[in-house]
N, C-alpha and C positions, 0 to 999 in steps of 0.2 A: 697585293697589287696582283689582279687577274691577267693572265697571259692571254693573247689575241690568238683566237683560233686559228691554227694552220690553214684551214680551208678557206676561210676570210682573206686572210694575209695572201695567199697564194691568189685567189680572186682579184684583189685591189692591185698587186703587183704586176700580174699578167695583162691587166685590163688598163690601166692609167699610169702605173709608175714602175716601167720596166728598168730604169735606171736605179733604183732604189733597193739597197741589200735588206733582205729580211731581218738581219742581226742588227740594222740601224734603226729599226721602227720603234718609237716609243708608244705610240697610240694610234687606233684607227677608228675613225668615225663612219658606221655605216649608214648610209641614208637610202637603201633600196627599201623597198617595201617588204620583201620577203626574205631579206636578211643575207643576200649573196655577196655583200661588199663590193660587188661592181661598179658601184657609185659611192663615192664619200670623199673621205680625206685621210691621209697618212700624215702623221707628226713624225718629223727626225730632227736629229741635231743641226742638220744644214737648212732646215726649213719645213714647210707645209707643202705637199703634193696633193692635188685634187682634180677630180673629174668634173668638168663644168659643161652642162647642156644649154 
């Protein structure tokens, strides 16, 4: 399994998932046009965290 790129994970957490610990993230879905991961979803054992516009 591929690791989540650190920059994308940091962007996602700082933008819409501040309560999520990096080590608890199983998957990241990046829905941005240019791949910044500032929009999308994070999957954790506790649930799914996402940014909805």
